[in-house]
C-alpha positions in Angstrom: 12.5 -75.3 -6.7 15.0 -74.4 -9.5 12.3 -74.8 -12.1 9.9 -72.6 -10.1 12.4 -69.7 -9.8 13.4 -70.1 -13.4 9.8 -69.7 -14.5 9.4 -66.7 -12.2 12.6 -65.0 -13.7 11.3 -65.6 -17.2 7.9 -64.1 -16.2 9.7 -61.0 -14.8 11.7 -60.5 -18.0 8.5 -61.0 -20.0 6.7 -58.3 -18.0 9.7 -55.9 -18.4 9.7 -56.4 -22.1 5.9 -55.9 -22.3 6.2 -52.7 -20.3 8.9 -51.3 -22.6 6.8 -52.2 -25.7 3.6 -50.7 -24.2 5.5 -47.5 -23.2 6.7 -47.2 -26.8 3.2 -47.6 -28.2 2.0 -44.9 -25.8 4.8 -42.7 -26.9 3.8 -43.2 -30.6 0.2 -42.3 -29.8 1.1 -39.3 -27.7 4.0 -37.8 -29.7 3.4 -39.2 -33.2 1.6 -36.1 -34.3 4.7 -34.1 -33.3 7.5 -36.2 -34.8 5.8 -37.5 -37.9 6.7 -34.1 -39.6 9.2 -33.3 -42.3 11.3 -31.2 -40.1 11.1 -28.7 -37.1 9.7 -25.9 -39.3 6.6 -27.9 -40.0 5.8 -28.4 -36.3 3.1 -26.6 -34.3 5.8 -25.4 -31.9 7.7 -23.5 -34.6 4.4 -22.1 -36.1 3.5 -20.7 -32.7 6.9 -19.1 -32.4 6.6 -17.7 -35.9 3.1 -16.2 -35.2 4.3 -14.7 -31.9 7.1 -13.0 -33.8 4.7 -11.6 -36.4 2.5 -10.2 -33.5 5.5 -8.6 -32.0 6.6 -7.1 -35.3 3.2 -5.7 -36.0 3.0 -4.1 -32.5 6.5 -2.8 -32.2 7.1 -1.5 -35.8 4.7 -2.0 -38.6 1.6 -0.7 -36.8 3.4 1.4 -34.3 1.9 4.8 -33.5 3.3 7.3 -31.0 1.2 8.5 -28.0 0.5 11.9 -29.7 -0.6 10.2 -32.9 -3.0 7.9 -31.1 -4.5 10.9 -29.2 -4.9 12.7 -32.5 -7.0 9.8 -33.9 -9.5 10.0 -31.0 -13.0 10.8 -32.1 -16.2 11.4 -30.1 -19.6 10.5 -31.7 -23.0 12.0 -31.0 -24.2 8.7 -29.6 -21.4 8.8 -27.0 -22.3 12.3 -26.0 -25.9 11.4 -25.6 -25.1 8.2 -23.6 -22.7 10.2 -21.3 -25.4 12.8 -20.7 -28.2 10.4 -19.7 -26.1 7.7 -18.1 -27.5 8.4 -14.7 -31.0 9.4 -15.7 -32.7 12.7 -16.6 -31.6 16.2 -15.5 -34.1 16.3 -12.6 -33.2 12.8 -11.5 -29.5 13.5 -11.4 -29.9 16.8 -9.5 -32.2 15.1 -7.0 -29.7 12.3 -6.6 -26.8 14.7 -5.9 -28.8 16.7 -3.4 -29.8 13.5 -1.5 -26.1 12.5 -1.4 -25.1 15.7 0.4 -28.3 16.2 2.5 -27.3 13.9 5.3 -23.7 15.3 5.5 -25.0 18.9 5.5 -27.5 18.1 8.3 -24.8 16.5 10.4 -22.5 19.6 10.0 -25.4 21.9 10.9 -26.1 19.8 14.0 -22.5 20.2 15.0 -22.7 23.9 14.2 -19.7 23.7 11.9 -20.5 26.4 9.4 -17.3 26.0 7.4 -18.0 22.3 6.7 -21.6 23.2 5.8 -20.3 25.7 3.3 -17.8 23.2 1.9 -20.5 20.6 1.3 -22.9 23.1 -0.2 -20.1 24.3 -2.6 -19.4 20.8 -3.7 -23.1 20.1 -4.2 -23.6 23.2 -6.2 -20.6 22.6 -8.4 -21.8 19.1 -9.3 -25.3 20.4 -10.0 -23.9 23.1 -12.2 -21.8 20.5 -14.1 -24.9 18.4 -14.7 -26.8 21.3 -15.9 -24.0 22.2 -18.2 -24.0 18.7 -19.6 -27.6 19.2 -20.7 -26.9 22.6 -22.2 -23.6 22.1 -24.1 -22.4 19.1 -26.3 -18.8 20.6 -26.2 -18.8 20.4 -22.4 -19.5 16.6 -22.6 -17.1 16.1 -25.5 -14.2 17.6 -23.6 -14.8 15.2 -20.7 -15.0 12.2 -23.0 -11.8 13.2 -24.7 -10.0 13.3 -21.3 -11.3 9.8 -20.5 -10.1 8.4 -23.8 -6.7 10.1 -23.5 -6.3 8.3 -20.2 -7.1 5.0 -21.9 -4.5 5.8 -24.6 -1.9 6.5 -22.0 -2.6 3.2 -20.3 -2.5 1.5 -23.7 0.9 3.0 -24.5 2.3 1.9 -21.1 1.0 -1.6 -21.7 2.5 -1.8 -25.1 5.9 -0.7 -23.9 5.8 -3.3 -21.2 4.9 -6.0 -23.8 7.8 -5.0 -26.0 10.3 -4.9 -23.1 9.2 -8.4 -21.9 9.1 -10.1 -25.3 11.1 -13.4 -25.5 14.6 -12.5 -26.8 15.0 -16.0 -28.1 12.5 -15.3 -30.8 14.3 -12.3 -32.2 16.6 -14.4 -34.4 14.5 -13.9 -37.5 15.5 -11.6 -40.3 12.8 -9.8 -42.3 12.3 -7.5 -45.3 8.7 -6.3 -45.8 7.4 -3.6 -48.1 4.0 -1.9 -47.9 2.7 -2.1 -51.5 0.5 1.0 -50.9 3.0 3.5 -49.3 6.2 1.7 -50.4 7.4 1.9 -46.8 10.1 -0.7 -46.0 10.2 -2.6 -42.7 13.5 -4.6 -42.1 16.1 -5.4 -39.5 18.9 -5.9 -42.0 21.1 -3.2 -43.6 19.1 -1.0 -45.9 21.3 -2.0 -48.9 19.9 -5.5 -48.8 16.8 -6.3 -50.7 14.4 -9.2 -50.4 16.3 -11.1 -53.0 19.6 -10.7 -51.1 17.8 -11.9 -47.9 16.5 -14.9 -49.7 19.9 -15.9 -51.2 21.7 -16.0 -47.9 22.5 -19.3 -46.1 19.3 -19.7 -44.0 17.8 -22.5 -41.9 14.4 -21.3 -42.8 13.0 -19.0 -45.5 9.5 -17.9 -46.2 7.9 -15.5 -48.6 5.4 -13.5 -46.7 2.4 -11.7 -48.0 -0.3 -10.2 -45.7 -3.3 -7.8 -45.9 -4.8 -6.8 -42.6 -7.5 -4.4 -41.4 -6.7 -1.8 -38.7 -3.1 -2.0 -39.6 -2.8 -5.4 -38.0 -0.3 -7.6 -39.6 -1.1 -10.8 -37.9 -4.1 -13.0 -38.5 -3.1 -15.6 -35.9 -5.7 -14.5 -33.4 -3.3 -14.4 -30.5 -4.4 -12.5 -27.4 -0.9 -11.5 -26.3 -1.4 -7.8 -27.0 -3.5 -7.4 -30.1 -6.6 -6.7 -28.1 -5.6 -3.0 -28.2 -6.4 -2.9 -31.9 -10.1 -3.0 -31.0 -10.0 0.6 -29.8 -12.1 2.6 -32.1 -9.6 5.5 -32.2 -6.9 3.4 -33.9 -6.3 4.2 -37.6 -8.7 2.5 -39.9 -6.1 1.9 -42.7 -5.3 -1.3 -44.6 -1.7 -2.4 -45.3 -0.6 -4.8 -47.9 2.9 -6.3 -47.1 5.1 -8.4 -49.2 8.6 -9.7 -48.5 10.7 -12.4 -46.9 11.2 -13.7 -43.4 14.2 -16.0 -42.8 16.1 -17.7 -40.0 19.8 -17.4 -40.6 22.4 -19.9 -39.5 24.4 -18.6 -36.6 23.8 -20.5 -33.4 20.6 -18.8 -32.4 18.2 -20.4 -29.8 15.8 -21.5 -32.6 18.7 -23.2 -34.4 19.3 -25.2 -31.2 15.7 -26.1 -31.2 16.0 -27.4 -34.7 19.0 -29.7 -33.8 17.3 -30.9 -30.6 14.1 -31.8 -32.6 16.2 -33.8 -35.1 17.9 -35.7 -32.3 14.6 -36.5 -30.5 12.9 -37.4 -33.8 15.7 -40.0 -34.5 15.3 -41.4 -31.0 11.5 -41.5 -31.4 11.8 -43.6 -34.6 14.3 -46.0 -33.0 12.2 -46.5 -29.9 9.0 -46.9 -31.9 10.5 -49.6 -34.1 12.0 -51.4 -31.1 8.7 -51.3 -29.2 6.8 -52.8 -32.1 9.5 -55.5 -32.5 9.6 -56.2 -28.7 5.8 -56.5 -28.6 5.9 -59.0 -31.4 8.6 -61.0 -29.5 6.5 -60.8 -26.3 3.5 -62.2 -28.1 5.5 -65.1 -29.6 7.3 -65.8 -26.4 4.0 -65.6 -24.4 2.4 -68.4 -26.4 5.2 -70.7 -25.2 5.7 -69.3 -21.7 1.9 -69.0 -20.8 2.4 -66.2 -18.3 -1.2 -66.0 -17.3 -1.2 -69.7 -16.3 1.9 -69.0 -14.2 -0.1 -66.3 -12.4 -3.2 -68.3 -11.9 -1.3 -71.3 -10.5 -0.1 -69.2 -7.6 -1.4 -70.2 -4.2 -2.1 -66.5 -3.4 -5.1 -66.6 -5.7 -7.1 -68.3 -3.0 -6.5 -65.4 -0.6 -7.4 -62.9 -3.4 -10.7 -64.7 -4.0 -11.8 -64.1 -0.4 -12.1 -60.4 -1.3 -15.6 -59.5 -2.5 -15.9 -59.4 -6.3 -16.8 -55.7 -6.5 -13.8 -54.7 -4.3 -11.6 -56.7 -6.7 -13.1 -54.8 -9.6 -12.5 -51.5 -7.9 -8.9 -52.4 -7.1 -8.4 -53.5 -10.7 -9.7 -50.2 -12.1 -7.5 -48.2 -9.7 -4.4 -50.3 -10.6 -5.2 -50.0 -14.3 -5.5 -46.2 -14.0 -2.1 -46.0 -12.2 -0.6 -48.4 -14.7 -1.7 -46.2 -17.6 -0.4 -43.1 -15.9 2.9 -44.8 -15.3 3.1 -45.8 -18.9 2.4 -42.2 -20.0 5.1 -40.9 -17.7 7.6 -43.5 -18.8 6.7 -42.7 -22.5 7.6 -39.1 -21.8 11.1 -40.2 -20.8 11.5 -41.6 -24.3 10.6 -38.2 -25.7 12.5 -35.8 -23.5 15.8 -37.4 -23.2 17.7 -39.8 -25.5 17.5 -43.2 -23.9 16.8 -41.6 -20.6 15.9 -45.0 -19.2 19.7 -45.5 -18.7 19.7 -42.7 -16.1 18.7 -43.3 -12.4 15.4 -41.4 -12.6 14.5 -43.2 -15.8 15.3 -46.6 -14.4 13.3 -45.9 -11.3 10.3 -44.8 -13.3 10.6 -47.8 -15.6 10.7 -50.2 -12.6 7.6 -48.5 -11.1 5.8 -48.8 -14.4 6.8 -52.5 -14.7 5.4 -53.1 -11.2 2.1 -51.4 -11.9 1.7 -53.3 -15.2 2.5 -56.6 -13.4 0.0 -55.9 -10.6 -2.7 -55.1 -13.1 -1.9 -58.1 -15.2 -2.0 -60.4 -12.1 -5.4 -59.1 -11.1 -6.8 -59.5 -14.6 -5.6 -63.2 -14.6 -7.0 -63.8 -11.1 -10.4 -62.2 -11.7 -10.9 -63.6 -15.3 -12.2 -66.9 -14.0 -14.7 -65.3 -11.7 -16.3 -62.8 -14.1 -19.1 -65.2 -15.1 -19.9 -66.5 -11.6 -23.2 -64.8 -10.8 -23.3 -66.0 -7.2 -20.2 -63.9 -6.4 -22.1 -60.7 -7.3 -24.8 -61.6 -4.8 -22.2 -61.5 -2.0 -20.5 -58.4 -3.3 -19.7 -55.6 -0.9 -22.1 -53.2 -2.6 -24.9 -55.7 -2.6 -24.3 -56.4 1.1 -24.2 -52.7 1.8 -27.4 -52.2 -0.1 -29.1 -55.0 1.7 -27.8 -53.6 5.1 -29.0 -50.1 4.2 -32.4 -51.5 3.0 -32.7 -53.4 6.3 -31.7 -50.2 8.2 -34.4 -48.1 6.4 -36.9 -50.9 6.6 -36.4 -51.3 10.4 -36.6 -47.5 10.8 -39.9 -47.4 8.9 -41.2 -50.8 10.1 -43.8 -48.8 11.9 -44.3 -46.1 9.3 -45.8 -43.5 11.6 -42.9 -43.8 14.0 -40.4 -43.3 11.2 -42.2 -40.4 9.7 -42.6 -38.7 13.1 -38.9 -39.0 13.9 -38.0 -37.7 10.4 -40.3 -34.7 10.9 -38.9 -34.0 14.4 -35.3 -34.1 13.1 -36.2 -31.8 10.2 -37.8 -29.3 12.5 -34.9 -29.3 14.9 -32.4 -29.0 12.0 -34.3 -26.1 10.6 -34.4 -24.5 14.0 -30.6 -24.7 14.3 -30.2 -23.4 10.7 -32.6 -20.5 11.5 -30.5 -19.6 14.6 -27.4 -19.4 12.4 -29.3 -17.2 9.9 -30.4 -14.9 12.8 -26.8 -14.7 14.0 -25.7 -13.3 10.6 -28.9 -11.4 9.9 -30.4 -10.1 13.1 -33.3 -8.5 11.2 -34.7 -12.0 10.7 -35.1 -12.5 14.5 -38.8 -11.6 14.6 -39.8 -14.2 11.9 -37.5 -16.8 13.5 -39.0 -16.2 17.0 -42.6 -16.6 15.7 -41.7 -19.9 13.9 -39.7 -21.1 16.9 -42.7 -20.3 19.3 -45.4 -22.0 17.1 -43.4 -24.9 15.6 -40.2 -25.7 17.5 -41.6 -25.4 21.0 -44.6 -27.7 20.4 -42.4 -30.2 18.7 -39.9 -30.2 21.6 -42.8 -30.6 24.1 -44.2 -33.5 22.1 -40.7 -35.0 21.9 -40.1 -34.7 25.7 -43.5 -36.3 26.4 -42.7 -39.2 24.1 -39.3 -39.6 25.7 -40.9 -39.5 29.2 -43.4 -42.1 28.2 -40.6 -44.3 26.8 -38.6 -43.9 30.0 -41.7 -45.0 32.0 -41.9 -48.1 29.8 -38.3 -48.9 30.5 -38.8 -48.5 34.2 -41.9 -50.8 34.0 -39.9 -53.4 32.2 -37.2 -53.2 34.9 -39.9 -53.8 37.5 -41.2 -56.7 35.5 -37.8 -58.2 35.4 -37.5 -57.8 39.2 -40.9 -59.7 39.6 -43.0 -56.7 40.4 -46.3 -57.1 38.5 -48.8 -55.2 40.4 -49.5 -52.1 38.3 -50.4 -51.8 34.6 -48.9 -49.2 32.3 -51.5 -46.5 31.4 -51.8 -46.1 27.6 -54.1 -44.3 25.2 -54.3 -44.0 21.5 -52.8 -46.1 18.7 -49.2 -44.8 18.8 -46.3 -47.2 18.7 -45.4 -46.5 22.4 -49.1 -47.0 23.4 -49.1 -50.3 21.5 -45.9 -51.2 23.2 -47.3 -50.4 26.7 -50.4 -52.4 25.9 -48.4 -55.4 24.8 -46.3 -55.2 27.9 -49.5 -55.3 30.0 -50.7 -58.4 28.0 -47.3 -60.1 28.5 -47.4 -59.3 32.2 -50.9 -60.9 32.5 -49.6 -63.9 30.5 -46.7 -64.3 32.8 -49.1 -64.2 35.8 -51.3 -66.9 34.1 -48.2 -68.9 33.3 -47.0 -68.7 36.9 -50.4 -69.8 38.2 -50.4 -72.7 35.7 -46.9 -73.6 36.8 -47.9 -73.6 40.5 -50.9 -75.7 39.6 -48.7 -78.1 37.7 -46.3 -78.4 40.6 -49.2 -79.1 42.9 -50.6 -81.7 40.6 -47.2 -83.3 40.2 -46.9 -83.6 43.9 -50.3 -85.0 44.2 -49.6 -87.4 41.4 -46.5 -88.8 43.1 -48.4 -89.1 46.4 -51.3 -90.8 44.7 -49.2 -93.2 42.7 -47.2 -94.1 45.8 -50.4 -94.6 47.8 -52.2 -96.6 45.1 -49.2 -98.8 44.5 -48.2 -99.2 48.1 -51.6 -100.4 49.3 -51.9 -103.6 47.3 -48.1 -104.2 47.5 -48.3 -103.9 51.3 -51.2 -106.4 51.4 -49.2 -108.9 49.2 -46.1 -108.6 51.4 -48.2 -109.0 54.6 -50.1 -112.1 53.5 -47.0 -113.6 52.0 -45.3 -113.3 55.4 -48.4 -114.9 57.0 -48.2 -117.8 54.6 -44.7 -118.6 55.8 -46.0 -119.1 59.3 -46.2 -122.7 60.5 -49.4 -122.1 62.4 -51.5 -121.1 59.3 -54.3 -123.6 58.6 -55.3 -124.8 55.2 -58.4 -122.6 55.1 -56.4 -119.5 56.1 -53.8 -120.3 53.4 -56.5 -120.4 50.7 -58.0 -117.1 52.0 -54.6 -115.5 52.0 -53.8 -116.7 48.5 -57.1 -115.3 47.3 -56.3 -111.9 48.8 -52.7 -112.0 47.3 -54.2 -112.9 43.9 -56.7 -110.1 44.1 -54.2 -107.5 45.2 -51.7 -108.7 42.5 -54.4 -108.3 39.8 -55.2 -104.9 41.3 -51.5 -103.9 41.1 -51.2 -105.2 37.5 -54.2 -103.1 36.5 -52.6 -100.0 38.1 -49.3 -100.6 36.3 -51.0 -101.4 33.0 -53.0 -98.2 33.2 -50.0 -96.2 34.1 -48.0 -97.5 31.1 -51.0 -97.0 28.8 -51.5 -93.4 29.8 -47.8 -92.7 29.6 -47.7 -94.2 26.1 -50.6 -91.9 25.1 -49.0 -88.8 26.5 -45.8 -89.6 24.5 -47.8 -90.1 21.3 -46.5 -93.7 20.8 -50.0 -95.2 20.8 -50.9 -96.5 17.3 -54.5 -96.3 16.2 -56.1 -98.8 13.8 -59.2 -96.9 12.6 -62.2 -98.4 10.9 -65.7 -97.3 10.2 -67.4 -98.3 13.4 -71.1 -98.2 14.5 -70.9 -96.2 17.8 -74.3 -97.4 18.9 -73.3 -101.0 18.6 -70.0 -100.4 20.3 -71.7 -98.8 23.3 -74.1 -101.7 23.5 -71.2 -104.1 23.6 -69.6 -102.2 26.4 -72.9 -102.2 28.3 -73.1 -105.9 27.9 -69.8 -106.4 29.6 -71.1 -104.8 32.7 -74.6 -106.4 32.5 -74.1 -108.6 35.6 -72.6 -105.7 37.6 -75.4 -103.4 36.7 -78.0 -106.0 37.8 -76.2 -106.4 41.1 -76.0 -102.6 41.7 -78.8 -100.4 43.0 -78.4 -98.1 39.9 -80.8 -97.8 37.1 -79.3 -97.2 33.6 -81.3 -95.3 31.0 -79.7 -95.7 27.5 -81.1 -93.6 24.7 -79.8 -94.7 21.2 -81.3 -94.2 17.7 -82.7 -97.2 15.8 -80.3 -96.6 12.9 -76.5 -96.9 13.2 -74.2 -93.9 13.6 -70.8 -94.4 12.2 -67.4 -92.8 13.1 -63.9 -93.5 11.8 -62.3 -94.8 15.1 -60.1 -97.6 16.6 -62.9 -99.8 17.9 -60.8 -101.4 20.7 -59.6 -98.1 22.1 -63.0 -96.4 21.9 -64.5 -99.5 23.6 -62.0 -98.8 26.4 -63.4 -95.2 26.7 -66.9 -96.4 27.1 -65.8 -99.1 29.6 -64.0 -96.5 31.8 -67.0 -94.2 31.8 -69.5 -97.0 32.6 -67.1 -98.3 35.3 -66.8 -94.8 36.8 -70.6 -94.5 36.9 -70.9 -97.8 38.8 -68.2 -96.9 41.3 -69.0 -93.3 42.0 -72.8 -92.9 41.5 -75.0 -92.5 44.5 -77.0 -95.6 45.3 -80.5 -95.9 44.1 -80.1 -93.2 41.4 -80.3 -93.3 37.6 -77.4 -93.2 35.1 -78.3 -91.6 31.7 -76.4 -92.6 28.6 -77.3 -91.3 25.1 -75.9 -91.4 21.5 -77.0 -88.7 19.0 -75.8 -87.2 15.7 -75.7 -83.4 15.6 -74.2 -81.3 12.8 -72.0 -84.2 11.4 -70.9 -84.9 15.0 -71.4 -88.1 17.0 -72.3 -87.0 20.6 -72.1 -89.6 23.4 -73.1 -88.4 26.9 -72.9 -90.0 30.4 -74.8 -88.4 33.3 -75.0 -89.6 36.9 -75.3 -88.3 40.5 -72.0 -88.6 42.4 -72.0 -90.1 45.8 -68.9 -88.0 46.6 -68.6 -84.2 46.8 -66.8 -83.2 43.6 -65.6 -79.7 44.6 -65.3 -76.6 42.5 -62.3 -77.4 40.3 -63.8 -80.4 38.4 -61.4 -79.9 35.5 -58.7 -81.6 37.6 -60.7 -84.8 37.2 -58.9 -85.3 33.9 -55.6 -85.3 35.7 -53.9 -88.6 36.3 -54.7 -90.4 39.6 -57.5 -88.0 40.3 -60.7 -89.5 41.7 -64.1 -88.3 42.8 -63.4 -90.3 45.9 -60.7 -88.1 47.5 -60.4 -90.5 50.4 -59.4 -93.2 47.9 -61.5 -96.0 49.4 -62.6 -97.3 46.0 -60.6 -99.6 43.8 -60.1 -97.1 40.9 -56.7 -96.2 39.6 -57.5 -92.6 39.1 -56.4 -92.9 35.4 -59.8 -93.8 33.8 -60.8 -90.3 32.8 -57.2 -89.3 31.8 -57.0 -92.4 29.6 -60.4 -91.8 28.1 -59.6 -88.2 27.3 -56.3 -89.1 25.7 -57.9 -91.7 23.5 -60.6 -89.2 22.4 -57.9 -86.5 21.7 -56.0 -89.0 19.6 -59.1 -89.4 17.5 -59.3 -85.6 16.9 -62.4 -85.5 19.1 -63.3 -83.7 22.3 -64.3 -84.8 25.8 -65.8 -82.3 28.2 -66.9 -82.7 31.8 -69.7 -80.6 33.4 -70.5 -80.6 37.1 -73.7 -79.0 38.6 -73.6 -79.7 42.3 -73.4 -83.5 42.5 -74.6 -84.0 38.9 -71.7 -85.3 36.8 -71.9 -85.2 33.0 -69.2 -86.4 30.5 -69.7 -85.6 26.8 -67.8 -87.1 23.9 -67.8 -85.6 20.4 -66.4 -87.4 17.3 -66.6 -86.7 13.6 -69.4 -88.7 12.0 -69.0 -90.5 8.7 -71.6 -91.8 6.3 
């Protein structure tokens, strides 16, 4: 723990030294152009003060003219007279304009029967018309008016000049000057007249400059300042050049400028000291940092794991913000080094230095933490901006998944927005009401009607879905067209019919399941009951040897019957679960059928049935499991023997059609098959509904399952009592 806190304290000291050094470098960059001067008199600040004083001297003394002198210099040109005359148009246009100005006022006065006011307006009108006519007759008339306008400008100029002189900074009046106009020999100075330029130069001065200037319009300064020299652009000022030579000095004597000189020298010394210290400290920080490894101390912190949970772009944003504030803090801290000698020793300076250190530390910590993740491209895929872009893309994609719906909604929103905007325009400009009303009537109203119809249709769909959820499925939704809502209504109708079909199938399945349980119970109970009964009889002492043999024969027959039922049940269950394994080979279906017929040859001879088998002379091959397919044929032949009407024919055929092996069995049933013959494929279903025969009811179900496992098909057709089973398999060559 001590080592940990020791390293942290070293890191804090290292950051503080780094902050001090960086602030010093910023101070050099920001103030170096100011302090890398020979003295204060070579700085931009002094040059600005000097030029301001020259401007003031030019305005207040050298180029000073009294108000009367300025007015005497006013001149009026012919161009000005012509411009003033036609400023508002020709004579006829100006007279017509004046008459129109007074026409309304005179008419109102006449309507009020106020003759005095009428006469007053007419006199004013006539006077203006007379003045305009005089303008076009006499140049002197116009010249007098222009002179009055310019005299007013001169008076405003003089007033502005006096305000400028009165408000001039008194701190800049510490200069002494002695200037001579080389043309008129006029002397301009603020020292006793006995002094000359040489005497002024030989005095003890902080600053001394030999001045020589030649300016047009009597303007001494060439600095370009806008303080007051804009008045020299007036064309009535004297167009006279002055060539001035002399000296301008700043004497010693405790003036404000002298204090500025001393303050500059003090700040310049501090600037040099801090600059050198900053460079040395940065060098120390660099050397010490190679041993301390401050960035490793930062990255070893357990807080970095919390920081890395923030998306990478958010981290970059926070880093840029903290970098900006760190730079601003460094600049503000550097200003302390300039404005006050070692101001960091004062409370405000210490506070700003600590804030700057904190901002630099935060920025440096983020740089160290984010450095290792810069090259990890997968982080940018999970960036906040990327997630937002994907979210917005999904939002727009979902909105325009059905493009027509998205476009319609956008157009509806635009029309409604423009309608509201138009209402605001009409509120401020009632004259636009007619145009707005026409647009509202022919665009907004139809759009709103269409919108209400769509909303109504949507509400009907919602109501219909609520009815479907409640089990009410009687009525279909009306729908027309190819709109999204119409498609939705049509799909709901299809779903409803599908649910109805599913419910019917479910009811049928429940019925068949009940019948299956009943039939299984019956078929298993019958032989089992016989076995139990005859077993009990065998235990009786009164049973003769002949009866015992008869009973044992019955028990044996019923046991075999029970075994067949159980074996068939297991087999069909295995087929339904898909656990039956097929071993396929290329088998001759004709030969396989003949073998199955041979198994039943004795039974066929003993029956009253006549079998007609039609097979081709050449073999027909299929890729099947021979044993399982033989079981199919066996079941179908056995069904024919059990359920065919006596003294009828059974037709069996094998053909090849369109690369398919087709095997068909046809016979006339002795039992009434009923209308729903498809249920014959169900387990424990028999043509003999009274269940007097020995069949298990699984024969057709097993046969169909075996054919399905061979990717074939088995279909049953019933026409009255005519029963037909057709098997189709893929033929192979």
